[in-house]
N, C-alpha and C positions, 0 to 999 in steps of 0.2 A: 181470131181474139183472141185474147187472152183469157185464160180458168176464172181468174179473178175479176174480172170484169163485167158491171150491174147489168140487171135483163135477163139472166140467165134462170134458169129453173129451180128454185130453192128446194124443189125437191130433191132435186138430181145434184152429185157428188164436187164440188166446185173443182176437191181435188182432185186433179185426172193420178198425183200415184198412190189414193188409199185403193186397196182393194172391197171387194164384197166380204171380205173372211169377217166375223165378229173381233178375232181375236188378233188380227193386224190392226181392225179400228181401236182396241186399246193401246193408251197410253203408257209408259212405264209411270210404274210407284212410285212417287215423292217419298222423301226419306224424312220430314214432318209425321205425315202417315205411319211411317216403319218406329220412329222412336214412340209415337202418341201407342201403339200400339203393344213394348215391351212396356209402356209406365203403366199401363191398364193393365196387365199383368199382373205386374208388381205389386200393383196395388190392391187389386184382387186380391194376391197369395197372404197381405198381409192385413186382409180385412178394407180398404178402403174402396170407395167408390170410384168409379173413373172418370177424369173429367167432363167426359162429353154424353149427358145421359142419355141420347138418343141411342149408340151403341150399345149394344147387346154384352155384358161381360166373358169375360174373358173362361173359356172352359179348363173343363180339371186336368185334360191332358198337356195344355203347354203349360202347367203348376207342373204336374208332373217332372216334366220334360228341365227344369228350369229348377228347380232344388237338386232332381238329381246329378247337375253339371257342376252344380253349388257345391255337393257332400267330394263328387270326382275329387275337387280342385282342391279344396283342400284334405281330401287323403294323403293325395298326391305332396302338399305342401308339408305335409306332413311328417310322409318319408324321405322327403329330397333337406330335409337335417340334421338328418341321422352323420355322423363324420366321426373319426378315430384318426386317434393325438400315437404316434409311434414308442413307443419308451424312451427313443433318444429326442423325440423332439419335447418341445411347447406349442401351444397353440394360444399365440393372441386376440385376443376378441375383440372386434371395435362394432359397435353399433352405432348406425347411421354416418360412419366414420370416423369416431371417436372412439381413444380407449377404454374399452369395458374389464374385464380380463385376461388373468392367463390360466390354460385350456392344461390341464396334466396330463399325462398319457391314460386312455384307458379309450372307451365308447363315449358320446355328449351327443347332443341336440343342440342345434341353436335356433332360430326360427331365422324361414329363408328373406333368402331379399332382406332383411334388418340387420343381422349378425354378419359379418363377416372375418375370418379365422385363415390368420396366415401362421405356415406351421415352421416356427426353427429350432435345428438340431441346435442341441447344450451341449453335446457328449461327442463328438468330430473336434481334432486337436485342429488345426486349421494351420498354414505355411504361411509364408507373405516371404518371396525374398525381397532382396536391393541386391545395387552394384551399380561401379560406376569409379572413374578416379576421380580420385580427393586432391586434396593438396594436405602436407603434413608439417608439422610445425615449422620444421628447419625447411622448409618450402620446395617440396623438395613433390613426387607426382606418383599416388602408386592406384592399383585400382585393388578394389577392397572388393568381393563380395561377402555379404551375410545375410540368415536366415531368422526370423520371431516366430517362436509357434508359441499359437495362443486359440483359448475358447469360448466360446460363448458365454458367457455368466448372467449376463442378464438381457431376455430376449426386448423386454417389453425397451428399454433403450438401448440396444444392439439396431432395435427398427427408426425410430424418430428421437433418441437423443438428440443425435446427429442427421447428416442426407445421407449418406454415406460412410459404414465406419467401418469397414474394411481398407478403404483409400483412404481417409483418416489414417489408420495408423501407418500404413504404407508410406506414404507424408510423413510421419511421426519418426518414423525408424529410418528416414534416409535423415532425417532436421536433424536424428543423434547419433547415428556415426559418425553423419561428416563434423560434425562437432568436436567428437572423442579424438577422433582423428588428427581433424587442424593445431588439438596441441597435445600429439604426440610426435613423438620424431620416427622419422622410419624408419631405421634401426629397431625400434622397439615394436613398429610394428608389421616385421615382415621377419621379425626372427622371436626376441626374446618377451617382446610386451605384449604378444598376442590377447593369452588370458585376458591380463589389466582391459583390455579394449574393449573386449568381451564385457565384463563385467564391468565397466564403466559405463557403455553403449545401452545398456538390459539399466541400469541404474536410472539416466539421461529420460528414455523412455517410457519406465514409469512414472517421473516428474510429469512430460509432455502430455502425456493420455489423463493424467489424472482430477483435472478439472473439465472434461469436457463429459468427463464421467458416460464411455461410450458402451459398458456397459457386457463390454471383453477384460480377461485374464490375459496376461502373455505368461507362459508357461516357463522358454525357454528360447536365447538366444548365442547361436551356433554362426562364429567366425568362420568360412566357408575357404576362403581364400583369399590371401596376401599379398601382394605380386608388383611389381616397378616396370616402366612403359618397356618394351621388346627391345627397342632403343642400348639398358643398359645391362638386360637383365643379365646376361653371361657371367656379365659381372660380377652383377649380386650372389649369381649365383655360387661359385668363387668364393664369394664371401662368408653365407652362408655354410656351404660345406668345410672350409677351415672354420667356420666357431663348431660346426655338429662336433668333427674332429676330439677341438679344440673338446666339447663337455663329454665327449667318449673318452678320451684318454685320464680327462680327471674321473670318471667312472670308473674306470679297469684301474684307475691307481688306491682308489677308494674302500675296493673291492680284496684291492692284495691285503690293505693294511687291515680290514675287518678281516681276513683270513690267516696273517701270521702275526697280528697282537692277541689272536684267549691262544694259541699255543706259545706263544715267547712267557703269557701268564699262566700254561700249563707249566712250562718247564721251573721260570718261577716257583709256580706253588709245589714244585713237587722235592724242588732241590730244598726247599727251605722244613716240608714236613722232612727231609730226610739228613735232615742235620737234627730237627727239632729231637728225633727219632735216636738217633744217633748219644744227641749230649746226652740222654733219658737215660737209651742203653749202657752209658757208660757211666751215672751217676748209679744207677741200680747195682753195676757190679762192683764200682767201688764201695756200695749198700751188704751187697751181699759178700765183699772181703771183708771189709770188715766185722762182719755180722757173724763171719765165719771162722777170723783172728780172737774176735773176743770169745766165743765158745770152748777154741783149742787154748787158750791162754788159765784156764784154772785145768785141763787138763794134763798142758804142758807144766804145773803150777803141783803136780800131783807124784811124777813122774817124769825130769825135763831129760833122763838121757831117753827112754823112748822115745818123744815126742821130736826128741828132735831127729832121731834115726831111722825115724818113719817118714817127716819129714826132708830128710834128706832123699829118699828113695823112690821116694815120693816124683821129686824134683828131677834127680835123675834120671828116670826114668822115660819123664815126658821131654828133658833135652836128648836123649841118646835116640828117641825116637824118630824125631825132626832131625835126626842127625847120620850122613854118612860115613861119618871114620869107623874106626870098629881099633875096641883100642885092647891088646891082650894082657893079663894079666900072666905070666912065668913066670913061677920061685925055683923052676931048674930050670935049667941051661940043656938039659939032656936031649930034650925032644927035638922035633921038625915041626913048623906054624906052616901050611898054605891058608894064602888069603885067595878068598874065591871074587880073582880082580873083574873078570866079566862080568861079574851082576853086579859087584861094587858099583862102574862104569855107567851100567844099563841103568841105574839106580840114579844116579846124579846126571843124565841124560832124561832120564825122563823126569827130572825135577826139574830141571833147567825148561826141556818144554812146555811143563807147568808152570809156570814162570812165568816165559812169554803169551801165556794163552788167560794169564790173569791180567794180565796187562793189556792185551784186547777188549776181554769184556768187564765192561765195567762192573756190574753185579759183581766179578768173583775178584775186583781190587775189594770190594766193598768187605766181601768176608772172609778177604785176605786183611787187610788194616782192623777189622772187628779184631779176630785173631791174633795176632799182633801188639795190639789196644791188652788183648785179655792175655796173651806173653808176659807184656810188661807189666801190663799188675803185675801177674804171680812172678813174675819174678821180684818185678818193686817189692812184693811180701813178704818173698822167701827172705829180700838182702835185713828187711824189719825183721825177717822174725830170727836169721844170725849174728844181728846184731843186741837184737833179745840176748839170747841167750849166752852170746860173751857178756854182755852185763852181767848176764846174771851168774858168767863161771866168774868173775874182776867182783862180784857182793862176796859167794864162793868164799875165794881166797879169802876177800879178807873175814869174813865171816875167822 
């Protein structure tokens, strides 16, 4: 007979799975009852009556537990909102997913689960490389490698102006480099026009990224490597080496020119100054002789005979001092005269050696020329004086 068939004793439990234990006879609590109890607790906390009048009000211990839980959650939520922005970073704050503000370096607080902060390093200098084979203007293939250095200038635009600012910059750098190389000959790309390629690429890159306003600032563009394909690399290396030798020889010639030109100009200036000094010396000597003869003229007019003898003796002293000849004035022929021939020969040899030394030494030669001019000037003055004396004699005779 089944356990649930009619006719059984109602006092007996028809369910054979139930035991006599009171706890096992209880059914699990209903969810509606649980939610109702929680609602009654909050209602009692805020001073409201329970929806079920038959149920007793919540106890004070339940209110204290709920209040403590709320306070703990609030304190934890408050402390979770503190964050720090580094000196090199700027924090982009989003409130409910929309842009709100930019946090400066330091300690800040934001409502957790409401605001989200994304730090962006604005002082780090980043690098963006690009490389590849490119076609030049004269339809040659070269491999070019370039690197751009940039920095984030506006963190908000860097994050949300475009989908990926770094990737966009890479594409712009590659596009600008290919454009410049495509309008440049292969020889310029490999040798003399590398700096020109770098400058044009930098300018073109700025023109491309300006409309996108990505919050990036390009600091520098470096052309790292330009080389032809491996099949013709050896021939191009020889050509580049020849061009470098040409530039080296030109620089050496310019350096030689710069080293010799000042020396030549110095010699020219020295010769000019020496000539000017010689000119001034001759003029001053002539003026001195003229002044001297002007002073001698009154003395000569007072006593011509004494002045003539004085000038004659002075001139003979000057002439005989520089002469190796011996003059003998012997009125009586009875005495035998000995001449010091050895001393005269040594003096003549010494004079010859001095003359040769003066020819080799420029400064001594100039001094000799100066002395010679001075002697010539003196001789001219003496001749002028003798002519003046003869004219005075003739005038005296006429008188």
